[in-house]
PDB file of N, H, CA, C and O in Angstrom:
ATOM      1  N   MET A   1     -16.800  -6.645 -26.712  1.00  0.00           N
ATOM      2  CA  MET A   1     -16.454  -5.587 -25.299  1.00  0.00           C
ATOM      3  C   MET A   1     -15.287  -7.041 -23.919  1.00  0.00           C
ATOM      4  O   MET A   1     -15.527  -8.163 -23.473  1.00  0.00           O
ATOM      5  N   ALA A   2     -14.174  -6.093 -23.804  1.00  0.00           N
ATOM      6  H   ALA A   2     -13.979  -5.182 -24.167  1.00  0.00           H
ATOM      7  CA  ALA A   2     -13.341  -7.381 -22.227  1.00  0.00           C
ATOM      8  C   ALA A   2     -12.933  -6.869 -21.435  1.00  0.00           C
ATOM      9  O   ALA A   2     -11.800  -6.390 -21.388  1.00  0.00           O
ATOM     10  N   LEU A   3     -14.330  -6.825 -20.042  1.00  0.00           N
ATOM     11  H   LEU A   3     -15.250  -7.214 -20.080  1.00  0.00           H
ATOM     12  CA  LEU A   3     -13.843  -6.313 -18.935  1.00  0.00           C
ATOM     13  C   LEU A   3     -12.701  -7.236 -17.750  1.00  0.00           C
ATOM     14  O   LEU A   3     -12.533  -8.311 -17.174  1.00  0.00           O
ATOM     15  N   THR A   4     -12.255  -6.137 -17.911  1.00  0.00           N
ATOM     16  H   THR A   4     -12.391  -5.263 -18.379  1.00  0.00           H
ATOM     17  CA  THR A   4     -10.323  -6.287 -16.892  1.00  0.00           C
ATOM     18  C   THR A   4     -10.669  -5.584 -15.328  1.00  0.00           C
ATOM     19  O   THR A   4     -11.055  -4.495 -14.903  1.00  0.00           O
ATOM     20  N   LYS A   5     -10.381  -6.564 -14.920  1.00  0.00           N
ATOM     21  H   LYS A   5     -10.068  -7.449 -15.265  1.00  0.00           H
ATOM     22  CA  LYS A   5     -10.225  -6.155 -13.107  1.00  0.00           C
ATOM     23  C   LYS A   5      -9.008  -6.149 -12.703  1.00  0.00           C
ATOM     24  O   LYS A   5      -8.539  -7.279 -12.563  1.00  0.00           O
ATOM     25  N   GLU A   6      -7.707  -4.523 -12.247  1.00  0.00           N
ATOM     26  H   GLU A   6      -8.088  -3.606 -12.361  1.00  0.00           H
ATOM     27  CA  GLU A   6      -6.259  -4.407 -11.672  1.00  0.00           C
ATOM     28  C   GLU A   6      -6.603  -3.940 -10.821  1.00  0.00           C
ATOM     29  O   GLU A   6      -7.457  -3.053 -10.819  1.00  0.00           O
ATOM     30  N   VAL A   7      -5.878  -4.532  -9.555  1.00  0.00           N
ATOM     31  H   VAL A   7      -5.185  -5.252  -9.557  1.00  0.00           H
ATOM     32  CA  VAL A   7      -5.762  -4.437  -8.535  1.00  0.00           C
ATOM     33  C   VAL A   7      -3.872  -4.090  -8.197  1.00  0.00           C
ATOM     34  O   VAL A   7      -3.128  -5.054  -8.376  1.00  0.00           O
ATOM     35  N   SER A   8      -3.389  -3.088  -7.852  1.00  0.00           N
ATOM     36  H   SER A   8      -3.994  -2.305  -7.707  1.00  0.00           H
ATOM     37  CA  SER A   8      -1.812  -2.894  -6.935  1.00  0.00           C
ATOM     38  C   SER A   8      -1.662  -1.574  -5.952  1.00  0.00           C
ATOM     39  O   SER A   8      -2.291  -0.516  -5.941  1.00  0.00           O
ATOM     40  N   ALA A   9      -0.563  -2.064  -5.121  1.00  0.00           N
ATOM     41  H   ALA A   9      -0.052  -2.924  -5.129  1.00  0.00           H
ATOM     42  CA  ALA A   9      -0.326  -1.130  -4.235  1.00  0.00           C
ATOM     43  C   ALA A   9       0.463   0.360  -5.247  1.00  0.00           C
ATOM     44  O   ALA A   9       1.688   0.337  -5.362  1.00  0.00           O
ATOM     45  N   ASP A  10       0.139   0.844  -5.514  1.00  0.00           N
ATOM     46  H   ASP A  10      -0.857   0.862  -5.420  1.00  0.00           H
ATOM     47  CA  ASP A  10       0.544   2.422  -6.919  1.00  0.00           C
ATOM     48  C   ASP A  10       1.356   3.555  -5.500  1.00  0.00           C
ATOM     49  O   ASP A  10       2.223   4.351  -5.861  1.00  0.00           O
ATOM     50  N   LYS A  11       1.149   3.520  -4.712  1.00  0.00           N
ATOM     51  H   LYS A  11       0.445   2.874  -4.419  1.00  0.00           H
ATOM     52  CA  LYS A  11       1.569   4.233  -4.097  1.00  0.00           C
ATOM     53  C   LYS A  11       1.802   3.521  -2.380  1.00  0.00           C
ATOM     54  O   LYS A  11       0.937   2.877  -1.786  1.00  0.00           O
ATOM     55  N   ILE A  12       3.380   3.897  -1.772  1.00  0.00           N
ATOM     56  H   ILE A  12       4.083   4.420  -2.255  1.00  0.00           H
ATOM     57  CA  ILE A  12       4.678   3.483  -0.668  1.00  0.00           C
ATOM     58  C   ILE A  12       4.657   4.483  -0.055  1.00  0.00           C
ATOM     59  O   ILE A  12       5.508   5.289  -0.432  1.00  0.00           O
ATOM     60  N   GLU A  13       3.961   4.840   0.855  1.00  0.00           N
ATOM     61  H   GLU A  13       3.270   4.185   1.161  1.00  0.00           H
ATOM     62  CA  GLU A  13       5.505   6.181   1.308  1.00  0.00           C
ATOM     63  C   GLU A  13       5.414   6.081   2.870  1.00  0.00           C
ATOM     64  O   GLU A  13       4.491   5.642   3.557  1.00  0.00           O
ATOM     65  N   VAL A  14       6.361   6.495   3.164  1.00  0.00           N
ATOM     66  H   VAL A  14       7.110   6.852   2.606  1.00  0.00           H
ATOM     67  CA  VAL A  14       7.459   6.347   4.783  1.00  0.00           C
ATOM     68  C   VAL A  14       6.981   7.249   5.857  1.00  0.00           C
ATOM     69  O   VAL A  14       7.579   8.303   6.070  1.00  0.00           O
ATOM     70  N   VAL A  15       6.175   6.981   6.394  1.00  0.00           N
ATOM     71  H   VAL A  15       5.689   6.124   6.222  1.00  0.00           H
ATOM     72  CA  VAL A  15       5.914   8.141   7.351  1.00  0.00           C
ATOM     73  C   VAL A  15       5.881   7.920   8.634  1.00  0.00           C
ATOM     74  O   VAL A  15       5.483   6.894   9.187  1.00  0.00           O
ATOM     75  N   THR A  16       6.577   9.517   9.446  1.00  0.00           N
ATOM     76  H   THR A  16       6.901  10.350   8.996  1.00  0.00           H
ATOM     77  CA  THR A  16       7.295   9.555  11.081  1.00  0.00           C
ATOM     78  C   THR A  16       6.105  10.535  11.054  1.00  0.00           C
ATOM     79  O   THR A  16       5.716  11.391  10.259  1.00  0.00           O
ATOM     80  N   ALA A  17       5.769  10.159  12.007  1.00  0.00           N
ATOM     81  H   ALA A  17       6.085   9.464  12.653  1.00  0.00           H
ATOM     82  CA  ALA A  17       4.605   9.982  13.572  1.00  0.00           C
ATOM     83  C   ALA A  17       4.960  10.380  14.500  1.00  0.00           C
ATOM     84  O   ALA A  17       6.115  10.131  14.848  1.00  0.00           O
ATOM     85  N   LYS A  18       4.045  11.233  15.357  1.00  0.00           N
ATOM     86  H   LYS A  18       3.107  11.435  15.074  1.00  0.00           H
ATOM     87  CA  LYS A  18       4.658  10.744  17.104  1.00  0.00           C
ATOM     88  C   LYS A  18       3.256   9.728  17.539  1.00  0.00           C
ATOM     89  O   LYS A  18       2.122   9.647  17.066  1.00  0.00           O
ATOM     90  N   ASP A  19       4.003   8.978  18.746  1.00  0.00           N
ATOM     91  H   ASP A  19       4.923   9.043  19.131  1.00  0.00           H
ATOM     92  CA  ASP A  19       3.562   7.057  19.254  1.00  0.00           C
ATOM     93  C   ASP A  19       2.467   8.648  20.188  1.00  0.00           C
ATOM     94  O   ASP A  19       2.702   9.820  19.894  1.00  0.00           O
ATOM     95  N   ASP A  20       1.479   8.277  21.142  1.00  0.00           N
ATOM     96  H   ASP A  20       1.288   7.325  21.380  1.00  0.00           H
ATOM     97  CA  ASP A  20       0.648   8.547  22.678  1.00  0.00           C
ATOM     98  C   ASP A  20       2.047   9.453  22.994  1.00  0.00           C
ATOM     99  O   ASP A  20       2.327  10.614  22.697  1.00  0.00           O
ATOM    100  N   SER A  21       2.849   8.341  23.772  1.00  0.00           N
ATOM    101  H   SER A  21       2.622   7.398  24.013  1.00  0.00           H
ATOM    102  CA  SER A  21       4.000   8.938  24.195  1.00  0.00           C
ATOM    103  C   SER A  21       4.982   9.463  24.114  1.00  0.00           C
ATOM    104  O   SER A  21       5.985   9.312  24.811  1.00  0.00           O
ATOM    105  N   ASN A  22       4.623  10.848  22.353  1.00  0.00           N
ATOM    106  H   ASN A  22       3.808  10.971  21.787  1.00  0.00           H
ATOM    107  CA  ASN A  22       5.624  11.255  21.853  1.00  0.00           C
ATOM    108  C   ASN A  22       6.874  11.040  21.912  1.00  0.00           C
ATOM    109  O   ASN A  22       7.762  11.647  22.511  1.00  0.00           O
ATOM    110  N   ASN A  23       6.914   9.467  20.765  1.00  0.00           N
ATOM    111  H   ASN A  23       6.193   8.973  20.278  1.00  0.00           H
ATOM    112  CA  ASN A  23       8.117   9.041  20.212  1.00  0.00           C
ATOM    113  C   ASN A  23       8.280   9.097  18.883  1.00  0.00           C
ATOM    114  O   ASN A  23       7.340   8.750  18.168  1.00  0.00           O
ATOM    115  N   ASP A  24       8.895   9.322  18.593  1.00  0.00           N
ATOM    116  H   ASP A  24       9.659   9.603  19.174  1.00  0.00           H
ATOM    117  CA  ASP A  24       9.031   8.966  16.871  1.00  0.00           C
ATOM    118  C   ASP A  24       8.342   7.328  16.996  1.00  0.00           C
ATOM    119  O   ASP A  24       8.420   6.452  17.858  1.00  0.00           O
ATOM    120  N   VAL A  25       7.332   7.486  15.066  1.00  0.00           N
ATOM    121  H   VAL A  25       7.269   8.198  14.366  1.00  0.00           H
ATOM    122  CA  VAL A  25       7.266   5.544  14.965  1.00  0.00           C
ATOM    123  C   VAL A  25       7.372   6.043  13.400  1.00  0.00           C
ATOM    124  O   VAL A  25       6.548   6.860  12.989  1.00  0.00           O
ATOM    125  N   THR A  26       8.088   5.690  12.801  1.00  0.00           N
ATOM    126  H   THR A  26       8.757   5.027  13.135  1.00  0.00           H
ATOM    127  CA  THR A  26       7.703   4.911  11.448  1.00  0.00           C
ATOM    128  C   THR A  26       6.933   4.394  11.157  1.00  0.00           C
ATOM    129  O   THR A  26       7.115   3.305  11.702  1.00  0.00           O
ATOM    130  N   VAL A  27       5.800   4.320  10.458  1.00  0.00           N
ATOM    131  H   VAL A  27       5.652   5.205  10.016  1.00  0.00           H
ATOM    132  CA  VAL A  27       5.086   3.650   9.771  1.00  0.00           C
ATOM    133  C   VAL A  27       5.035   3.316   8.178  1.00  0.00           C
ATOM    134  O   VAL A  27       5.928   3.928   7.592  1.00  0.00           O
ATOM    135  N   VAL A  28       4.328   2.607   7.416  1.00  0.00           N
ATOM    136  H   VAL A  28       3.602   2.110   7.892  1.00  0.00           H
ATOM    137  CA  VAL A  28       4.635   2.291   6.122  1.00  0.00           C
ATOM    138  C   VAL A  28       3.123   2.612   5.169  1.00  0.00           C
ATOM    139  O   VAL A  28       2.379   1.679   4.868  1.00  0.00           O
ATOM    140  N   GLN A  29       2.850   3.934   4.801  1.00  0.00           N
ATOM    141  H   GLN A  29       3.455   4.692   5.045  1.00  0.00           H
ATOM    142  CA  GLN A  29       1.306   3.673   3.767  1.00  0.00           C
ATOM    143  C   GLN A  29       1.256   3.578   2.442  1.00  0.00           C
ATOM    144  O   GLN A  29       1.726   4.242   1.518  1.00  0.00           O
ATOM    145  N   VAL A  30       0.465   2.438   2.543  1.00  0.00           N
ATOM    146  H   VAL A  30       0.082   1.899   3.294  1.00  0.00           H
ATOM    147  CA  VAL A  30       0.126   1.843   0.679  1.00  0.00           C
ATOM    148  C   VAL A  30      -1.378   1.822   0.349  1.00  0.00           C
ATOM    149  O   VAL A  30      -2.254   1.103   0.829  1.00  0.00           O
ATOM    150  N   ARG A  31      -1.470   2.845  -0.646  1.00  0.00           N
ATOM    151  H   ARG A  31      -0.758   3.429  -1.036  1.00  0.00           H
ATOM    152  CA  ARG A  31      -2.604   2.955  -1.253  1.00  0.00           C
ATOM    153  C   ARG A  31      -2.617   1.774  -2.633  1.00  0.00           C
ATOM    154  O   ARG A  31      -1.804   1.379  -3.468  1.00  0.00           O
ATOM    155  N   THR A  32      -4.165   1.495  -2.252  1.00  0.00           N
ATOM    156  H   THR A  32      -4.826   1.816  -1.574  1.00  0.00           H
ATOM    157  CA  THR A  32      -4.341   0.118  -3.189  1.00  0.00           C
ATOM    158  C   THR A  32      -5.395   0.956  -4.206  1.00  0.00           C
ATOM    159  O   THR A  32      -6.353   1.635  -3.836  1.00  0.00           O
ATOM    160  N   ALA A  33      -4.991   0.738  -5.460  1.00  0.00           N
ATOM    161  H   ALA A  33      -4.213   0.186  -5.760  1.00  0.00           H
ATOM    162  CA  ALA A  33      -6.175   0.797  -6.228  1.00  0.00           C
ATOM    163  C   ALA A  33      -6.246   0.347  -7.254  1.00  0.00           C
ATOM    164  O   ALA A  33      -5.374   0.338  -8.123  1.00  0.00           O
ATOM    165  N   THR A  34      -8.097  -0.417  -7.320  1.00  0.00           N
ATOM    166  H   THR A  34      -8.805  -0.410  -6.614  1.00  0.00           H
ATOM    167  CA  THR A  34      -8.814  -1.195  -8.393  1.00  0.00           C
ATOM    168  C   THR A  34      -9.246  -0.782  -9.561  1.00  0.00           C
ATOM    169  O   THR A  34     -10.224  -0.160  -9.147  1.00  0.00           O
ATOM    170  N   LYS A  35      -9.280  -0.636 -10.768  1.00  0.00           N
ATOM    171  H   LYS A  35      -8.485  -1.142 -11.105  1.00  0.00           H
ATOM    172  CA  LYS A  35      -9.373  -0.546 -11.453  1.00  0.00           C
ATOM    173  C   LYS A  35     -10.038  -1.293 -12.350  1.00  0.00           C
ATOM    174  O   LYS A  35      -9.498  -2.356 -12.654  1.00  0.00           O
ATOM    175  N   VAL A  36     -11.568  -0.894 -13.105  1.00  0.00           N
ATOM    176  H   VAL A  36     -12.006  -0.030 -12.858  1.00  0.00           H
ATOM    177  CA  VAL A  36     -11.910  -1.725 -14.386  1.00  0.00           C
ATOM    178  C   VAL A  36     -11.470  -1.339 -15.558  1.00  0.00           C
ATOM    179  O   VAL A  36     -11.593  -0.130 -15.757  1.00  0.00           O
ATOM    180  N   LEU A  37     -11.012  -1.936 -16.378  1.00  0.00           N
ATOM    181  H   LEU A  37     -10.912  -2.918 -16.216  1.00  0.00           H
ATOM    182  CA  LEU A  37     -10.910  -1.954 -17.355  1.00  0.00           C
ATOM    183  C   LEU A  37     -11.202  -2.011 -18.602  1.00  0.00           C
ATOM    184  O   LEU A  37     -10.255  -2.553 -19.172  1.00  0.00           O
ATOM    185  N   GLU A  38     -12.620  -1.536 -19.872  1.00  0.00           N
ATOM    186  H   GLU A  38     -13.390  -1.096 -19.409  1.00  0.00           H
ATOM    187  CA  GLU A  38     -12.979  -2.500 -20.956  1.00  0.00           C
ATOM    188  C   GLU A  38     -12.121  -1.714 -21.828  1.00  0.00           C
ATOM    189  O   GLU A  38     -11.734  -0.548 -21.753  1.00  0.00           O
ATOM    190  N   ASP A  39     -11.898  -2.735 -22.761  1.00  0.00           N
ATOM    191  H   ASP A  39     -12.212  -3.683 -22.822  1.00  0.00           H
ATOM    192  CA  ASP A  39     -11.014  -2.695 -24.004  1.00  0.00           C
ATOM    193  C   ASP A  39      -9.428  -1.674 -23.747  1.00  0.00           C
ATOM    194  O   ASP A  39      -8.776  -0.905 -24.453  1.00  0.00           O
ATOM    195  N   GLY A  40      -9.316  -2.214 -22.307  1.00  0.00           N
ATOM    196  H   GLY A  40      -9.845  -2.839 -21.733  1.00  0.00           H
ATOM    197  CA  GLY A  40      -7.671  -1.293 -21.813  1.00  0.00           C
ATOM    198  C   GLY A  40      -8.061   0.195 -21.593  1.00  0.00           C
ATOM    199  O   GLY A  40      -6.957   0.667 -21.322  1.00  0.00           O
ATOM    200  N   ASP A  41      -8.868   1.147 -21.543  1.00  0.00           N
ATOM    201  H   ASP A  41      -9.765   0.764 -21.763  1.00  0.00           H
ATOM    202  CA  ASP A  41      -9.844   1.499 -21.129  1.00  0.00           C
ATOM    203  C   ASP A  41     -10.276   1.546 -19.738  1.00  0.00           C
ATOM    204  O   ASP A  41     -10.981   0.694 -19.198  1.00  0.00           O
ATOM    205  N   VAL A  42      -9.561   3.150 -18.910  1.00  0.00           N
ATOM    206  H   VAL A  42      -8.988   3.843 -19.349  1.00  0.00           H
ATOM    207  CA  VAL A  42     -10.170   2.924 -17.376  1.00  0.00           C
ATOM    208  C   VAL A  42     -11.825   3.622 -17.136  1.00  0.00           C
ATOM    209  O   VAL A  42     -12.088   4.734 -16.678  1.00  0.00           O
ATOM    210  N   ILE A  43     -12.638   2.719 -17.541  1.00  0.00           N
ATOM    211  H   ILE A  43     -12.425   1.816 -17.913  1.00  0.00           H
ATOM    212  CA  ILE A  43     -13.317   3.248 -15.853  1.00  0.00           C
ATOM    213  C   ILE A  43     -14.491   3.496 -15.441  1.00  0.00           C
ATOM    214  O   ILE A  43     -15.651   3.825 -15.692  1.00  0.00           O
ATOM    215  N   SER A  44     -13.134   2.984 -14.156  1.00  0.00           N
ATOM    216  H   SER A  44     -12.192   2.717 -13.953  1.00  0.00           H
ATOM    217  CA  SER A  44     -14.139   3.119 -12.815  1.00  0.00           C
ATOM    218  C   SER A  44     -12.689   3.049 -12.162  1.00  0.00           C
ATOM    219  O   SER A  44     -11.807   2.608 -12.899  1.00  0.00           O
ATOM    220  N   SER A  45     -12.270   3.488 -10.665  1.00  0.00           N
ATOM    221  H   SER A  45     -12.986   3.846 -10.065  1.00  0.00           H
ATOM    222  CA  SER A  45     -10.982   3.011 -10.288  1.00  0.00           C
ATOM    223  C   SER A  45     -11.783   3.605  -8.581  1.00  0.00           C
ATOM    224  O   SER A  45     -12.747   4.312  -8.288  1.00  0.00           O
ATOM    225  N   SER A  46     -10.692   2.811  -7.779  1.00  0.00           N
ATOM    226  H   SER A  46      -9.909   2.237  -8.017  1.00  0.00           H
ATOM    227  CA  SER A  46     -11.073   3.230  -6.019  1.00  0.00           C
ATOM    228  C   SER A  46      -9.736   3.081  -5.761  1.00  0.00           C
ATOM    229  O   SER A  46      -8.933   2.707  -6.616  1.00  0.00           O
ATOM    230  N   TYR A  47      -9.375   3.429  -4.320  1.00  0.00           N
ATOM    231  H   TYR A  47     -10.027   3.733  -3.626  1.00  0.00           H
ATOM    232  CA  TYR A  47      -8.922   3.435  -3.729  1.00  0.00           C
ATOM    233  C   TYR A  47      -8.754   2.608  -2.277  1.00  0.00           C
ATOM    234  O   TYR A  47      -9.739   2.731  -1.549  1.00  0.00           O
ATOM    235  N   HIS A  48      -8.204   2.193  -2.005  1.00  0.00           N
ATOM    236  H   HIS A  48      -7.403   2.093  -2.597  1.00  0.00           H
ATOM    237  CA  HIS A  48      -7.797   1.908   0.220  1.00  0.00           C
ATOM    238  C   HIS A  48      -6.343   1.778   0.147  1.00  0.00           C
ATOM    239  O   HIS A  48      -5.434   1.433  -0.608  1.00  0.00           O
ATOM    240  N   ARG A  49      -6.656   2.354   1.648  1.00  0.00           N
ATOM    241  H   ARG A  49      -7.394   2.634   2.262  1.00  0.00           H
ATOM    242  CA  ARG A  49      -5.125   3.041   2.023  1.00  0.00           C
ATOM    243  C   ARG A  49      -5.000   2.092   3.390  1.00  0.00           C
ATOM    244  O   ARG A  49      -6.042   1.676   3.896  1.00  0.00           O
ATOM    245  N   HIS A  50      -4.181   1.880   3.764  1.00  0.00           N
ATOM    246  H   HIS A  50      -3.334   2.218   3.353  1.00  0.00           H
ATOM    247  CA  HIS A  50      -3.311   1.151   4.917  1.00  0.00           C
ATOM    248  C   HIS A  50      -1.657   1.430   5.492  1.00  0.00           C
ATOM    249  O   HIS A  50      -0.774   2.284   5.415  1.00  0.00           O
ATOM    250  N   VAL A  51      -1.873   0.319   6.001  1.00  0.00           N
ATOM    251  H   VAL A  51      -2.590  -0.375   6.063  1.00  0.00           H
ATOM    252  CA  VAL A  51      -1.235   1.378   7.158  1.00  0.00           C
ATOM    253  C   VAL A  51      -0.341   0.136   8.004  1.00  0.00           C
ATOM    254  O   VAL A  51      -0.835  -0.621   8.839  1.00  0.00           O
ATOM    255  N   ILE A  52       1.612   0.150   7.392  1.00  0.00           N
ATOM    256  H   ILE A  52       2.014   0.765   6.713  1.00  0.00           H
ATOM    257  CA  ILE A  52       1.923  -1.281   8.144  1.00  0.00           C
ATOM    258  C   ILE A  52       2.554  -0.807   9.804  1.00  0.00           C
ATOM    259  O   ILE A  52       2.992   0.343   9.829  1.00  0.00           O
ATOM    260  N   ASN A  53       2.595  -1.231  10.534  1.00  0.00           N
ATOM    261  H   ASN A  53       2.240  -2.165  10.513  1.00  0.00           H
ATOM    262  CA  ASN A  53       3.244  -1.065  11.580  1.00  0.00           C
ATOM    263  C   ASN A  53       4.908  -1.607  11.949  1.00  0.00           C
ATOM    264  O   ASN A  53       5.347  -2.671  11.511  1.00  0.00           O
ATOM    265  N   SER A  54       5.578  -0.821  12.681  1.00  0.00           N
ATOM    266  H   SER A  54       5.221   0.043  13.037  1.00  0.00           H
ATOM    267  CA  SER A  54       7.381  -2.158  12.628  1.00  0.00           C
ATOM    268  C   SER A  54       5.755  -3.376  13.645  1.00  0.00           C
ATOM    269  O   SER A  54       4.799  -2.873  14.236  1.00  0.00           O
ATOM    270  N   GLY A  55       5.973  -4.623  13.517  1.00  0.00           N
ATOM    271  H   GLY A  55       6.750  -5.031  13.037  1.00  0.00           H
ATOM    272  CA  GLY A  55       6.010  -5.579  14.449  1.00  0.00           C
ATOM    273  C   GLY A  55       5.267  -6.371  13.181  1.00  0.00           C
ATOM    274  O   GLY A  55       5.771  -7.424  12.792  1.00  0.00           O
ATOM    275  N   ASP A  56       3.922  -5.791  12.467  1.00  0.00           N
ATOM    276  H   ASP A  56       3.512  -4.936  12.783  1.00  0.00           H
ATOM    277  CA  ASP A  56       2.929  -6.570  11.542  1.00  0.00           C
ATOM    278  C   ASP A  56       3.534  -7.084  10.972  1.00  0.00           C
ATOM    279  O   ASP A  56       4.567  -6.673  10.443  1.00  0.00           O
ATOM    280  N   ASP A  57       2.870  -8.584  10.884  1.00  0.00           N
ATOM    281  H   ASP A  57       2.030  -8.917  11.313  1.00  0.00           H
ATOM    282  CA  ASP A  57       3.025  -9.642   9.656  1.00  0.00           C
ATOM    283  C   ASP A  57       3.135  -8.729   7.977  1.00  0.00           C
ATOM    284  O   ASP A  57       2.603  -9.648   7.354  1.00  0.00           O
ATOM    285  N   TYR A  58       3.345  -7.944   7.163  1.00  0.00           N
ATOM    286  H   TYR A  58       3.778  -7.198   7.669  1.00  0.00           H
ATOM    287  CA  TYR A  58       3.448  -7.505   5.601  1.00  0.00           C
ATOM    288  C   TYR A  58       3.858  -9.281   4.519  1.00  0.00           C
ATOM    289  O   TYR A  58       3.836  -9.301   3.288  1.00  0.00           O
ATOM    290  N   SER A  59       4.083 -10.154   5.133  1.00  0.00           N
ATOM    291  H   SER A  59       4.101 -10.138   6.133  1.00  0.00           H
ATOM    292  CA  SER A  59       3.744 -11.382   4.467  1.00  0.00           C
ATOM    293  C   SER A  59       2.907 -11.236   3.072  1.00  0.00           C
ATOM    294  O   SER A  59       3.253 -11.277   1.892  1.00  0.00           O
ATOM    295  N   ALA A  60       2.011 -11.101   3.540  1.00  0.00           N
ATOM    296  H   ALA A  60       1.729 -11.067   4.499  1.00  0.00           H
ATOM    297  CA  ALA A  60       1.066 -10.972   2.411  1.00  0.00           C
ATOM    298  C   ALA A  60       1.055  -9.662   1.817  1.00  0.00           C
ATOM    299  O   ALA A  60      -0.021  -9.305   1.338  1.00  0.00           O
ATOM    300  N   GLU A  61       1.933  -8.952   1.757  1.00  0.00           N
ATOM    301  H   GLU A  61       2.807  -9.242   2.146  1.00  0.00           H
ATOM    302  CA  GLU A  61       1.364  -7.414   0.681  1.00  0.00           C
ATOM    303  C   GLU A  61       2.396  -8.044  -0.333  1.00  0.00           C
ATOM    304  O   GLU A  61       3.200  -8.887   0.066  1.00  0.00           O
ATOM    305  N   PRO A  62       2.370  -7.675  -1.499  1.00  0.00           N
ATOM    306  CA  PRO A  62       3.042  -7.690  -2.711  1.00  0.00           C
ATOM    307  C   PRO A  62       4.604  -7.275  -2.051  1.00  0.00           C
ATOM    308  O   PRO A  62       4.901  -6.774  -0.966  1.00  0.00           O
ATOM    309  N   THR A  63       5.538  -7.768  -3.340  1.00  0.00           N
ATOM    310  H   THR A  63       5.297  -8.175  -4.222  1.00  0.00           H
ATOM    311  CA  THR A  63       6.605  -7.643  -3.439  1.00  0.00           C
ATOM    312  C   THR A  63       7.330  -6.640  -2.694  1.00  0.00           C
ATOM    313  O   THR A  63       7.972  -6.698  -1.645  1.00  0.00           O
ATOM    314  N   ASN A  64       6.985  -5.411  -3.753  1.00  0.00           N
ATOM    315  H   ASN A  64       6.463  -5.364  -4.605  1.00  0.00           H
ATOM    316  CA  ASN A  64       7.142  -3.842  -3.639  1.00  0.00           C
ATOM    317  C   ASN A  64       7.142  -3.348  -2.490  1.00  0.00           C
ATOM    318  O   ASN A  64       7.975  -2.493  -2.193  1.00  0.00           O
ATOM    319  N   VAL A  65       6.148  -3.811  -1.552  1.00  0.00           N
ATOM    320  H   VAL A  65       5.470  -4.506  -1.793  1.00  0.00           H
ATOM    321  CA  VAL A  65       5.848  -3.394  -0.474  1.00  0.00           C
ATOM    322  C   VAL A  65       6.194  -4.216   0.802  1.00  0.00           C
ATOM    323  O   VAL A  65       6.034  -3.678   1.897  1.00  0.00           O
ATOM    324  N   GLN A  66       6.704  -5.609   0.710  1.00  0.00           N
ATOM    325  H   GLN A  66       6.835  -6.046  -0.180  1.00  0.00           H
ATOM    326  CA  GLN A  66       7.690  -6.131   1.540  1.00  0.00           C
ATOM    327  C   GLN A  66       9.337  -5.867   1.056  1.00  0.00           C
ATOM    328  O   GLN A  66      10.247  -6.455   1.640  1.00  0.00           O
ATOM    329  N   ALA A  67       9.492  -5.298   0.380  1.00  0.00           N
ATOM    330  H   ALA A  67       8.752  -4.820  -0.094  1.00  0.00           H
ATOM    331  CA  ALA A  67      10.893  -4.572   0.172  1.00  0.00           C
ATOM    332  C   ALA A  67      11.174  -3.494   0.988  1.00  0.00           C
ATOM    333  O   ALA A  67      12.086  -3.303   1.792  1.00  0.00           O
ATOM    334  N   VAL A  68      10.098  -2.729   0.592  1.00  0.00           N
ATOM    335  H   VAL A  68       9.357  -2.884  -0.061  1.00  0.00           H
ATOM    336  CA  VAL A  68       9.938  -1.404   1.185  1.00  0.00           C
ATOM    337  C   VAL A  68       9.921  -1.482   3.131  1.00  0.00           C
ATOM    338  O   VAL A  68      10.500  -0.746   3.931  1.00  0.00           O
ATOM    339  N   CYS A  69       9.244  -2.376   3.314  1.00  0.00           N
ATOM    340  H   CYS A  69       8.774  -2.974   2.665  1.00  0.00           H
ATOM    341  CA  CYS A  69       8.968  -2.560   4.349  1.00  0.00           C
ATOM    342  C   CYS A  69      10.324  -3.079   5.695  1.00  0.00           C
ATOM    343  O   CYS A  69      10.704  -2.471   6.695  1.00  0.00           O
ATOM    344  N   SER A  70      10.733  -4.399   5.138  1.00  0.00           N
ATOM    345  H   SER A  70      10.424  -4.893   4.325  1.00  0.00           H
ATOM    346  CA  SER A  70      12.421  -4.509   4.966  1.00  0.00           C
ATOM    347  C   SER A  70      12.795  -3.852   5.108  1.00  0.00           C
ATOM    348  O   SER A  70      12.593  -3.533   6.280  1.00  0.00           O
ATOM    349  N   ALA A  71      13.824  -2.706   4.274  1.00  0.00           N
ATOM    350  H   ALA A  71      13.988  -2.964   3.322  1.00  0.00           H
ATOM    351  CA  ALA A  71      13.986  -2.051   4.534  1.00  0.00           C
ATOM    352  C   ALA A  71      14.081  -1.133   5.521  1.00  0.00           C
ATOM    353  O   ALA A  71      15.131  -0.654   5.951  1.00  0.00           O
ATOM    354  N   VAL A  72      12.023  -0.676   6.190  1.00  0.00           N
ATOM    355  H   VAL A  72      11.171  -1.065   5.840  1.00  0.00           H
ATOM    356  CA  VAL A  72      12.607   0.816   7.411  1.00  0.00           C
ATOM    357  C   VAL A  72      12.610  -0.151   8.499  1.00  0.00           C
ATOM    358  O   VAL A  72      13.511  -0.039   9.330  1.00  0.00           O
ATOM    359  N   PHE A  73      11.642  -1.204   8.653  1.00  0.00           N
ATOM    360  H   PHE A  73      10.909  -1.295   7.978  1.00  0.00           H
ATOM    361  CA  PHE A  73      12.434  -2.088   9.866  1.00  0.00           C
ATOM    362  C   PHE A  73      12.953  -2.673  10.536  1.00  0.00           C
ATOM    363  O   PHE A  73      12.750  -3.105  11.670  1.00  0.00           O
ATOM    364  N   SER A  74      14.373  -2.774   9.198  1.00  0.00           N
ATOM    365  H   SER A  74      14.538  -2.423   8.276  1.00  0.00           H
ATOM    366  CA  SER A  74      15.012  -3.485   9.509  1.00  0.00           C
ATOM    367  C   SER A  74      16.164  -2.656  10.713  1.00  0.00           C
ATOM    368  O   SER A  74      17.060  -3.303  11.256  1.00  0.00           O
TER     369      SER A  74
END
């Protein structure tokens, strides 16, 4: 019985919303999936979502998230 844990940014969404001044603001939403596997079969999973705004430091994000942020915020 081998237990492993996988963490990945499995969903990246670009969303445009309104700020407090009713201006359009584009943000990147990232869903992180954490899966626990036993011999390759998922026995548990959970999700966490966070938002990256223009001007935020996203250098610690996975490369696929960094690429989307670079494209959206440049």
